[in-house]
Phi, psi and omega in degrees: 000129180289138176293142176303326180291324179290326177297319176298317179301315181295326180284315185287332181308301180297325180297313180293327178297318178296317180298320179298318180296322177294319179297320178294316181297318182272358181056039182297320183298320179297317180296314180298316179300318180295317180294319181294322179296328183272318188251353183108171187272118182236344174269108190298129175074009180281299180244153180278112183280352183289147182302134177279139179281131185286332181219070181293148175278119184054227180267004190282130171247121180297329177298315179293319180298317180296322179294316181293326181299330180290344183272357182304321187296336181239005187303318184261013177271107184292352179247003182267198182301337181260020186298329180295334179289331184280346172251002181296339178301339182298335176240328183293315182292313176299326177304315181289310184297312182293326178294318179293326176292322181297327180262009173080016180279334175224153180294134180301327183293345184262002189296337179263001183281151176290347178246030185302330185256018178305132177084358181264128179259121187238136169259126170257109181271111185088058188279350182057226182275005171098013183297307182291323178304317179291321178301317181288322180294325178296340177266008173104354182285154166264122188243130171254115181257127178233149179198141179284351181269108183300321181299321179291318179296319177299319178297315180299317179295318180296316180297320179297319182288326188256330186246337185227051184300334180292348181257002187302329180275357185247354184223142168225147182236145179216139175273102181192171175265160179291331177296316178293318181299321183295335180296327183258334187237043175294145177056040187248344190239146174286330180210148172235131178245126178236089190252124179057045179243319187302328182282000180245002182237149176271321183271071187294319182293327177299317178295312183297317181298319180293321177300316180297319180300326182288341183282145167291155172305131184086359179286161185253136175248133180239126177242130168236134182193183179264139175288154180269079180227163176295329178297320177294318178302314180294316188282323187249356177237297186300308183292302186285330186265328188246336181258300180279335174058038177260359171238137181303137176301143179087009177286322181231152174221137183304321183297340181265351174291158183214142182281156176297330178296319179293318178299315181299320179297316179296317181295321181300325179296339184245024172075032180231120187258130179289129178263321188200145173236129182236130178282148177245150170228131177250119178270103183293332180290323184254357183053050181228147177250151175208160174278141175228172189280347179235157183249031185292335185254282173228163193205164171241133181242133178244123179231156184235133178287128183281000000 
């Protein structure tokens, strides 16, 4: 039985695509940007009204770090504002495991095993409070989690010490940027995962280039983020932040979303070839994730370092 939310998704998808083409033809976005710059921000969640930093360190925005630090109090609550993150393993973990099997890094026969990632060393760039790092470690991987937000790293360490002691030998956390990490640990990892990070940084190519540097030749890079479409704006900004209000306002902005084509182009410049893009669907009614045939909303991208 189709979820009511998925039916809405199927209906709105084509509608928003037509609207996007009309906006491009009429140059509505250019007009809106000009008006917002002159009169202030009135299209909710379109552009980031917060002051841009003139000389950010690496990809780090102190504004974003401060915003993320406020989420510490509910990050590990599976029924709170971050509950969708706690079921995200339903697609994020298979994305990694199946991708590694496709490139011959792990045996295909082991993809459903609880030890599918045994012997695999993974960097999670932008690990936040450690949810995905723990999900991957439970599958046997050794995970290095890094994040520029000290509050998030402290939270991840605390959770590991108090709630997931069985994983202590499989995870380490560090407060740093991926650019800084790459200076010391180039060509060090079988896989790098950068999940739900691209939509929070301005210097996207800087992040991607550093992620590629951290990979061993033949290593796999995984990106999950929101596509820059009106459907994503509606699904991940308008509904959760302004209508249902279960995610803090200002968490996402349309201008920071990025298409898989743009990510692939940036990666190609740094010797990393995209193998596959998989669309995700999140059913808010059932709090479940699944793979779908299109990447119009949010997606996972798997690329391999040449």
